[in-house]
C-alpha positions as CSV (number, residue, x, y, z in Angstrom):
1,M,-33.7,30.6,19.4
2,V,-32.6,27.1,20.1
3,A,-34.8,24.3,18.7
4,E,-37.0,22.2,20.8
5,L,-35.3,18.9,21.8
6,T,-37.2,16.6,23.7
7,I,-36.1,14.0,26.1
8,D,-36.7,11.3,23.7
9,E,-35.0,13.1,21.1
10,A,-31.9,13.6,22.9
11,G,-31.8,10.0,23.8
12,L,-32.2,9.1,20.1
13,W,-29.2,11.5,19.0
14,L,-27.3,10.1,21.4
15,D,-27.8,6.6,20.8
16,V,-27.0,7.5,17.1
17,L,-23.8,9.3,17.8
18,A,-22.6,6.6,20.1
19,G,-23.7,3.6,17.3
20,L,-21.1,5.6,15.1
21,A,-18.7,6.2,17.7
22,M,-18.5,2.3,18.3
23,G,-18.6,1.4,14.6
24,A,-15.4,3.7,14.1
25,W,-14.1,1.9,17.2
26,F,-14.6,-1.1,15.9
27,A,-12.9,-0.3,12.6
28,G,-10.0,1.0,14.1
29,A,-9.3,-2.0,16.5
30,R,-10.0,-4.6,13.5
31,F,-7.4,-2.1,11.4
32,T,-5.0,-2.4,14.4
33,R,-5.3,-6.1,14.8
34,V,-4.4,-7.1,11.1
35,T,-1.9,-4.7,11.2
36,L,-0.4,-6.7,14.2
37,R,-0.7,-9.8,12.7
38,L,0.8,-8.8,9.5
39,L,3.8,-7.6,10.8
40,R,4.3,-10.4,13.0
41,E,5.2,-12.1,10.1
42,P,8.5,-11.4,8.4
43,R,8.9,-9.3,5.5
44,A,11.0,-10.9,2.9
45,G,12.2,-10.9,-0.6
46,E,14.5,-12.1,-3.0
47,C,16.5,-10.8,-6.0
48,V,19.8,-11.5,-8.1
49,V,22.4,-8.6,-8.3
50,A,24.5,-8.3,-11.5
51,A,27.5,-7.6,-9.0
52,P,29.9,-9.9,-6.6
53,T,29.2,-11.0,-3.3
54,S,31.7,-8.5,-1.9
55,A,30.2,-5.6,-3.6
56,V,26.9,-6.4,-2.3
57,R,27.9,-7.1,1.1
58,D,30.2,-3.9,1.4
59,A,27.2,-1.6,-0.1
60,L,24.7,-3.0,2.5
61,V,27.3,-2.6,5.5
62,D,28.3,1.2,4.3
63,A,24.6,1.8,4.0
64,L,23.6,0.5,7.4
65,S,26.6,2.2,9.3
66,R,25.9,5.8,7.6
67,A,21.9,5.6,7.1
68,Q,20.9,8.9,7.7
69,Q,18.3,10.4,10.3
70,L,15.0,10.1,8.3
71,S,16.0,6.8,6.8
72,P,14.2,3.7,8.5
73,L,17.6,2.0,8.7
74,S,19.1,5.1,11.0
75,L,19.9,3.7,14.4
76,A,20.9,0.4,13.1
77,R,23.4,-1.8,14.8
78,I,25.3,-4.4,12.5
79,T,25.3,-7.7,14.5
80,R,26.8,-9.8,11.5
81,A,28.6,-9.0,8.6
82,D,30.5,-11.7,6.2
83,D,30.0,-13.1,3.1
84,Q,27.2,-15.1,3.6
85,E,25.0,-12.9,5.9
86,I,24.9,-9.0,7.2
87,A,22.2,-9.0,10.4
88,W,21.5,-5.8,12.5
89,E,18.8,-4.5,14.7
90,V,17.2,-1.3,15.3
91,T,16.2,-0.8,19.0
92,R,15.1,2.8,19.3
93,G,12.8,4.8,17.4
94,P,9.5,4.0,15.5
95,Q,11.5,1.8,13.3
96,R,12.6,-0.8,15.6
97,H,13.1,-4.3,14.0
98,R,15.7,-7.2,13.2
99,G,17.0,-7.6,9.6
100,L,19.1,-10.3,8.1
101,V,20.1,-10.6,4.4
102,R,21.9,-13.6,3.3
103,L,24.2,-13.8,0.2
104,A,24.7,-16.5,-2.4
105,D,27.4,-16.3,-4.8
106,E,26.3,-17.1,-8.5
107,G,29.7,-16.4,-10.1
108,P,29.4,-12.7,-11.7
109,R,26.1,-12.0,-9.9
110,T,24.9,-12.7,-6.2
111,R,21.3,-13.8,-4.9
112,V,20.3,-11.7,-2.0
113,T,17.5,-13.0,0.2
114,Y,16.2,-10.6,2.8
115,G,13.9,-10.7,5.9
116,I,13.1,-8.1,8.3
117,V,10.9,-8.9,11.7
118,G,9.6,-6.7,14.3
119,E,6.4,-4.4,14.5
120,G,8.0,-1.5,16.5
121,P,6.2,0.6,19.3
122,L,3.5,2.4,17.4
123,L,1.3,-0.8,17.2
124,R,1.7,-1.1,20.9
125,I,0.6,2.6,21.1
126,A,-2.1,2.0,18.8
127,T,-3.6,-1.0,20.8
128,A,-3.5,1.2,24.1
129,V,-5.2,4.0,22.4
130,C,-8.0,1.4,21.2
131,V,-8.2,0.3,24.9
132,L,-8.6,3.7,25.9
133,G,-11.1,4.8,23.5
134,L,-13.4,2.0,24.1
135,V,-13.4,2.9,28.0
136,V,-13.9,6.8,27.4
137,T,-16.7,6.0,24.5
138,V,-18.6,3.8,26.9
139,G,-18.1,5.9,30.0
140,L,-18.9,9.0,27.9
141,Y,-22.1,7.3,26.6
142,F,-23.1,6.6,30.2
143,V,-22.5,9.8,31.8
144,L,-24.5,11.4,28.9
145,R,-27.5,9.0,28.9
146,T,-27.8,9.3,32.9
147,W,-27.3,13.0,33.3
148,V,-27.7,14.5,30.2
149,A,-30.3,13.2,27.9
150,Q,-32.6,12.7,30.8
151,S,-32.5,16.3,32.1
152,P,-35.4,18.3,32.8
153,D,-33.5,21.4,31.0
154,E,-33.8,21.6,27.5
155,H,-30.4,23.3,27.5
156,V,-28.6,20.6,29.3
157,R,-30.2,18.1,26.9
158,W,-28.7,19.5,24.0
159,Q,-25.2,18.5,25.5
160,V,-25.9,15.0,24.3
161,L,-24.0,16.3,21.0
162,Q,-20.8,15.9,23.1
163,M,-20.6,12.5,22.2
164,V,-18.5,13.3,19.2
165,Q,-15.9,14.2,21.6
166,A,-15.0,10.1,21.3
167,V,-13.8,10.6,17.9
168,H,-10.4,12.1,19.7
169,L,-9.5,9.1,20.5
170,L,-11.0,6.8,17.5
171,W,-8.6,8.1,14.7
172,P,-5.3,7.7,16.2
173,P,-5.2,3.9,16.0
174,F,-5.7,4.3,12.1
175,L,-2.8,6.8,12.1
176,L,-0.4,4.8,14.1
177,A,-1.1,1.3,12.7
178,G,-0.7,3.0,8.8
179,L,2.4,4.6,10.0
180,A,3.9,1.0,11.4
181,R,2.9,-0.4,8.0
182,K,4.6,2.4,6.3
183,V,7.6,2.0,8.5
184,R,8.1,-1.8,7.5
185,S,7.5,-1.2,4.0
186,Q,10.1,1.5,3.8
187,S,12.6,-0.4,5.6
188,A,12.4,-3.5,2.7
189,E,12.2,-1.0,-0.1
190,E,15.6,0.6,1.7
191,I,17.4,-3.1,1.4
192,E,16.0,-3.3,-2.2
193,R,17.3,-0.1,-3.4
194,I,20.8,-0.6,-1.8
195,V,21.2,-3.9,-3.0
196,G,19.9,-2.7,-6.6
197,N,22.2,0.1,-6.5
198,A,25.2,-2.4,-5.9
199,G,24.8,-3.4,-9.4
200,F,25.3,0.0,-11.0
201,D,28.2,0.9,-8.3
202,T,30.1,-1.7,-9.7
203,G,29.6,-0.8,-13.3
204,A,27.7,-4.3,-13.7
205,G,24.3,-3.2,-14.2
206,P,20.9,-3.3,-12.5
207,A,19.6,-6.0,-10.0
208,A,17.3,-8.5,-11.8
209,T,14.3,-9.6,-9.8
210,S,13.8,-13.3,-9.6
């Protein structure tokens, strides 16, 4: 037996669910906006490697050229490579970015500074989903408020619970923006790993972070 649901109770349940949905939407939109602002700033770092400049350069060029499919540096195209700078760009896939490494010869050691810019397509998708999520949430609320919550049929009024369906467009922005952050971090960590290993490859020892 279905419990009785009055028109007032149906409206209350609808308002509560819609309020929760809008709260989730605002949180997702804010997370996406903060991530966009964060990733528009270059990810930069610096370290000193106990290896000559040529060894660090060769290690980076080799790694960029042979990056595996699952690597954040896969599909990288080297645009410049000399003893002072190595530049590349990834123009396809979720890890799209541009990178630049500068090498400074300090005798038996090399000072390495790097920068990575570009937020990739994941944030654009997250932004589009945020817009769609707002439209669907508001539209669904209007439909349920107008034709369901006010229905003289109690069984129809119970359908105000369909407001929870808005969740399908409320969680993807968190996932997509989170993945965009992860991709950026993985790209920087991969550069640091390659540079750090250059010291071991030459037998000179590990990199020293400054």
